[in-house]
Each structure stands twice: as structure tokens, then as C-alpha cells.
C-alpha positions as CSV (number, residue, x, y, z in Angstrom):
1,M,10.3,-98.9,25.1
2,A,8.7,-95.7,23.8
3,S,9.6,-94.9,20.1
4,P,11.9,-92.0,19.4
5,D,9.1,-89.7,18.2
6,V,7.4,-90.2,21.6
7,M,10.7,-89.9,23.6
8,T,11.5,-86.5,22.2
9,P,8.5,-84.6,23.5
10,I,8.6,-86.5,26.8
11,A,12.3,-85.6,27.3
12,S,11.6,-82.0,26.3
13,L,8.7,-81.6,28.8
14,M,10.9,-83.2,31.5
15,L,13.7,-80.8,30.9
16,E,11.3,-77.8,31.2
17,R,9.9,-79.2,34.4
18,A,13.4,-79.9,35.7
19,A,14.4,-76.3,35.1
20,A,11.4,-75.0,37.0
21,G,12.0,-77.6,39.7
22,T,15.6,-76.4,40.1
23,V,14.3,-72.9,40.8
24,A,11.8,-74.1,43.4
25,A,14.3,-76.5,45.0
26,T,16.9,-73.8,45.2
27,A,14.4,-71.5,47.0
28,I,13.6,-74.2,49.5
29,A,17.3,-75.0,50.1
30,L,18.1,-71.3,50.6
31,V,15.5,-71.2,53.3
32,A,16.4,-74.5,55.0
33,R,20.2,-73.8,55.0
34,P,20.2,-70.9,57.4
35,L,17.6,-72.6,59.6
36,G,20.1,-75.4,60.2
37,S,18.1,-78.1,58.4
38,L,20.6,-78.6,55.6
39,S,24.3,-78.3,55.3
40,T,25.8,-76.7,52.2
41,S,26.3,-80.1,50.6
42,G,22.8,-81.1,51.7
43,A,21.3,-78.0,50.0
44,V,23.0,-78.9,46.8
45,A,21.8,-82.5,46.9
46,T,18.3,-81.3,47.7
47,I,18.3,-79.2,44.6
48,V,19.4,-82.2,42.5
49,V,16.7,-84.5,44.0
50,G,14.1,-81.8,43.8
51,S,14.9,-81.1,40.1
52,A,14.7,-84.8,39.2
53,S,11.4,-85.2,41.0
54,A,9.8,-82.2,39.3
55,A,11.1,-83.4,35.9
56,A,8.9,-86.5,36.4
57,G,5.8,-84.4,37.1
58,W,4.6,-81.4,39.1
59,N,2.8,-83.6,41.6
60,W,5.9,-85.6,42.3
61,G,7.8,-82.4,43.0
62,A,5.0,-81.2,45.2
63,L,5.0,-84.5,47.2
64,L,8.7,-84.2,47.8
65,I,8.2,-80.6,49.1
66,V,5.5,-81.8,51.5
67,Y,7.7,-84.6,52.7
68,F,10.7,-82.3,53.2
69,V,8.7,-79.6,55.0
70,A,7.2,-82.2,57.4
71,A,10.6,-83.7,58.1
72,M,12.1,-80.2,58.7
73,L,9.3,-79.2,61.1
74,L,9.6,-82.5,63.0
75,S,13.4,-82.1,63.3
76,R,13.0,-78.7,64.8
77,L,10.3,-79.8,67.2
78,G,12.0,-80.0,70.6
79,R,15.5,-79.8,69.0
80,A,17.4,-78.8,72.1
81,E,15.9,-81.7,74.1
82,K,16.5,-84.2,71.4
83,E,20.1,-83.1,71.1
84,R,20.5,-83.4,74.9
85,L,19.1,-87.0,74.8
86,T,21.0,-88.2,71.7
87,G,24.2,-86.0,71.9
88,G,27.3,-88.2,71.4
89,V,25.2,-91.2,70.3
90,V,23.9,-90.5,66.8
91,A,26.5,-90.5,64.0
92,K,25.2,-87.2,62.6
93,G,23.1,-84.6,64.2
94,G,21.6,-81.3,63.1
95,A,21.8,-80.3,59.4
96,R,21.4,-83.0,56.8
97,D,24.4,-83.4,54.5
98,A,24.4,-84.6,50.9
99,T,24.8,-88.3,51.8
100,Q,21.8,-88.2,54.1
101,V,19.7,-86.4,51.4
102,I,20.6,-89.0,48.7
103,A,20.1,-91.9,51.1
104,N,16.6,-90.8,51.9
105,G,15.5,-89.4,48.6
106,G,17.7,-91.0,45.9
107,V,15.6,-94.1,45.3
108,F,12.5,-92.0,45.1
109,A,14.0,-89.7,42.5
110,A,15.4,-92.5,40.4
111,S,12.1,-94.4,40.4
112,V,10.0,-91.4,39.3
113,L,12.5,-90.6,36.5
114,L,12.4,-94.2,35.1
115,G,8.6,-94.3,35.0
116,P,7.8,-92.1,32.0
117,F,10.2,-94.1,29.7
118,G,8.6,-97.5,30.1
119,P,5.3,-99.0,29.0
120,G,2.1,-98.3,31.0
121,P,2.3,-101.1,33.6
122,F,6.0,-100.4,34.2
123,G,5.4,-96.7,34.7
124,V,2.6,-97.4,37.2
125,T,4.8,-99.9,39.1
126,M,7.7,-97.5,39.3
127,G,5.4,-94.7,40.5
128,I,4.2,-96.9,43.4
129,A,7.7,-98.1,44.1
130,A,8.8,-94.4,44.4
131,L,6.0,-93.8,46.9
132,G,7.1,-96.9,48.9
133,A,10.7,-95.6,49.0
134,L,9.6,-92.1,50.2
135,A,7.1,-93.6,52.7
136,A,9.9,-95.7,54.2
137,S,12.0,-92.6,54.7
138,S,9.0,-90.7,56.1
139,A,8.1,-93.5,58.5
140,D,11.7,-93.7,59.8
141,T,11.9,-89.9,60.2
142,W,8.7,-89.6,62.1
143,A,9.6,-92.6,64.3
144,T,13.0,-91.0,65.1
145,E,11.9,-87.5,65.7
146,I,8.7,-88.2,67.6
147,G,9.9,-91.3,69.4
148,T,13.0,-89.6,70.7
149,L,11.1,-86.7,72.1
150,Y,8.0,-88.4,73.5
151,G,8.8,-92.2,73.6
152,G,10.9,-92.3,76.8
153,T,13.7,-94.8,77.1
154,P,13.7,-97.0,74.0
155,R,14.4,-100.8,74.0
156,S,16.4,-103.0,71.6
157,M,14.3,-104.4,68.8
158,L,16.0,-107.7,69.4
159,T,16.6,-108.1,73.1
160,F,14.2,-105.5,74.5
161,R,17.0,-104.3,76.7
162,R,16.8,-100.6,77.5
163,L,19.2,-98.5,75.3
164,P,20.2,-94.8,75.2
165,S,18.0,-92.6,73.1
166,G,19.2,-92.3,69.6
167,T,20.7,-95.8,69.4
168,S,20.0,-97.5,66.1
169,G,17.7,-100.5,66.4
170,A,16.1,-99.1,69.6
171,V,12.3,-98.7,69.5
172,S,9.4,-97.4,71.6
173,V,5.7,-97.6,71.4
174,I,5.3,-93.9,70.6
175,G,8.0,-94.2,68.0
176,S,6.3,-97.2,66.4
177,L,3.0,-95.5,66.2
178,A,4.7,-92.4,64.7
179,M,6.4,-94.7,62.1
180,V,3.0,-95.9,60.9
181,A,1.6,-92.4,60.9
182,G,4.6,-91.1,58.8
183,A,4.0,-93.8,56.2
184,A,0.3,-93.2,56.1
185,F,0.8,-89.4,55.9
186,L,2.9,-89.8,52.8
187,A,0.4,-92.2,51.2
188,F,-2.6,-90.0,51.8
189,V,-0.8,-86.8,50.6
190,A,0.1,-88.7,47.4
191,K,-3.5,-89.7,46.8
192,G,-4.7,-86.2,47.5
193,I,-2.5,-84.6,44.9
194,G,-3.3,-87.1,42.1
195,L,-0.5,-89.6,42.4
196,P,-1.3,-93.4,42.5
197,D,-4.1,-94.2,44.9
198,A,-2.5,-97.0,46.8
199,V,-2.7,-95.9,50.4
200,G,-2.7,-99.4,51.9
201,I,0.2,-100.6,49.7
202,V,2.3,-97.5,50.3
203,T,1.7,-97.4,54.0
204,A,2.6,-101.1,54.3
205,A,5.7,-100.7,52.2
206,G,6.8,-97.6,54.2
207,V,6.4,-99.5,57.5
208,A,8.3,-102.5,56.0
209,G,11.2,-100.3,55.0
210,A,11.3,-98.6,58.4
211,I,11.2,-101.9,60.2
212,A,14.1,-103.1,58.0
213,D,15.9,-99.9,59.0
214,S,15.6,-100.8,62.7
215,L,16.6,-104.4,62.2
216,L,19.7,-103.4,60.2
217,G,20.4,-100.8,62.9
218,A,20.2,-103.5,65.6
219,T,22.3,-106.1,63.7
220,L,24.7,-105.0,61.0
221,Q,25.1,-101.2,61.5
222,E,28.4,-100.4,63.2
223,R,28.3,-99.9,66.9
224,R,31.2,-98.1,68.6
225,W,32.5,-97.4,72.1
226,C,34.3,-94.4,73.7
227,S,36.8,-95.7,76.2
228,A,37.3,-92.3,77.7
229,C,33.6,-91.6,78.5
230,E,32.7,-95.3,78.7
231,K,29.7,-94.7,76.5
232,A,28.3,-96.3,73.3
233,S,28.2,-94.2,70.2
234,E,27.8,-94.3,66.4
235,R,30.5,-91.7,65.9
236,R,34.0,-92.5,64.7
237,V,35.2,-89.7,67.0
238,H,33.3,-89.1,70.2
239,D,32.2,-85.6,71.4
240,C,35.2,-85.7,73.8
241,G,37.6,-86.0,70.9
242,T,38.5,-89.7,71.6
243,P,38.4,-92.0,68.6
244,T,35.9,-94.8,69.2
245,A,36.4,-98.5,68.8
246,L,34.2,-100.8,66.8
247,I,32.4,-103.2,69.1
248,G,29.7,-104.6,66.9
249,G,28.2,-104.7,63.4
250,R,30.1,-104.0,60.3
251,E,32.4,-101.0,59.9
252,W,31.1,-100.2,56.4
253,M,27.5,-100.3,57.4
254,D,26.8,-96.8,58.6
255,N,23.4,-95.1,59.2
256,D,23.3,-93.6,55.7
257,L,23.7,-97.0,54.1
258,V,21.0,-98.4,56.3
259,N,18.7,-95.6,55.3
260,L,19.4,-96.2,51.6
261,I,18.7,-99.9,51.9
262,A,15.5,-99.2,53.8
263,T,14.2,-97.1,51.0
264,F,15.1,-99.8,48.5
265,I,13.1,-102.3,50.6
266,G,10.2,-99.8,50.7
267,A,10.3,-99.5,46.9
268,G,10.6,-103.2,46.4
269,V,7.7,-104.1,48.8
270,A,5.5,-101.5,47.1
271,A,6.3,-102.8,43.6
272,V,5.6,-106.4,44.6
273,L,2.3,-105.6,46.4
274,A,1.2,-103.5,43.4
275,N,1.6,-106.5,41.1
276,L,-0.1,-109.2,43.2
């Protein structure tokens, strides 16, 4: 552990950056909120995650901004068509709430905050782990947004049976390619702004996390059924107003928890590969 005389200036610098990061994150949230990319709770969570990332370093904050802007643009791409394809299926649509923001960015923020307070090798490992976590989220976001719009009818990752668009655990060729592109995009941006140069490791970790997301979605994530519409859904209450019944998976394993676990796996894979 760093000695107290080293901890004090580190903590002071982090507080200064956190304050500036709060201002920047607030500005972004104020733009994203009326555009429908964030709910009110999601905007608050974005400010918290953004402030924490900036506290660790300006380049970490910049990376989070690039990740968020890319995700926001992809979510708006063909939004009406994607809502038509997935309406009534996905648990949450439209603006991201606080739980979604934390599920996708919480592990990243926690990892970058831990780095400065450990010895050199630990700090480097935590930095690469943070990149792996965010790469997993980026990979999953790109796969979902691009795969839904351009991938056609997806198939179950386990049985290869055709499934409705938006079904967790359903994949397509286009979506899978987008998944790799999303992880690689994050890795190359990180390298370009002076963060750890570990493109191969971060890309692999991001893909591993996104694959884990799909596997959990196909196995443990709750699957529900609307008896009135006779349609599968991930929603507790279907669009028609009918409460849905659990027909598979675990009731406590929702999409937000799946996303959180996927980012943990992305971080863990990145940390392991970085130390081989």
C-alpha cells in the first residue's frame, strides 16, 4: 500500500478531477436526458460513474465519454424499427435507468478507482481489468443494437432455434461480428488516448464477457410468457397489461444482473490474460 504522505496528494488530485468530471458528466447527462437516451435516474448514475472515472484520470473519463456517445448513437440508429422488432420482448427499452448504467459501467469505475492506491503491478492489472469490463459492455451493446437492426431473425445460442428479435441468448452472424467490433473499438480507443496498450487482451476479454452475457441470457435469465397475447417476453407485465408467468430461468436473474456479471467476467479475463 502507498504510504500516507503519498496517499494525500493522490487523493487530493483525484478529488479535483472528480469535481471537474462531475461538471462534464452533468453536461452530457443534460444532453442525453431530453434525447431519450437516459432516464432521470440514469442521468444521476451517469454523473456518478463519470465522476469516478475522471477521478482516476482524464483519459479514463475521456474513454467513458467515447463509449457512452458511441452507445447512444447506436441506440438511436433505426430506433423505431428496433422498437417494432423487440417491442414487448425486452425487459427495458428506450432510456437507460440507473440500474442499467451501473450494470454496464460500475465494474469499470470501481476498477479504475482502485488502481492508483495499489503498487505498480496491481495498478496496471486493475487498469486492464477496467478496460475488459467496459469492452464487454461495448461488445454487448454493439451486438444488440446492430444485430437487432441488420441481423435478421436471430437463433438461440444453445439450440439454434429461431427466436424473436430482442430475446436474450439469441444471436446472429451480423450481431456476432458487431460484438467483436465493439470490443476492438474500445480497445483501440483506449490505446489511442494513452491508456494501457493491450488491444488483443482487451478485445478478447470484451468478447468473452459478451459471450457470457449471451450464455446467461439463454440459460439462467428469467424467461416469461404472456398468456393473453401468447408471446414470450422478459417483462413482468406485458405491453397489453397482463402479468407474465415465469417459464424458464431464475426469477432473480434479470437482464441487468446478467450485464453486471458479464462485465465482471470481462474484467476477470482481462486481468488473468494480462498476468500470463
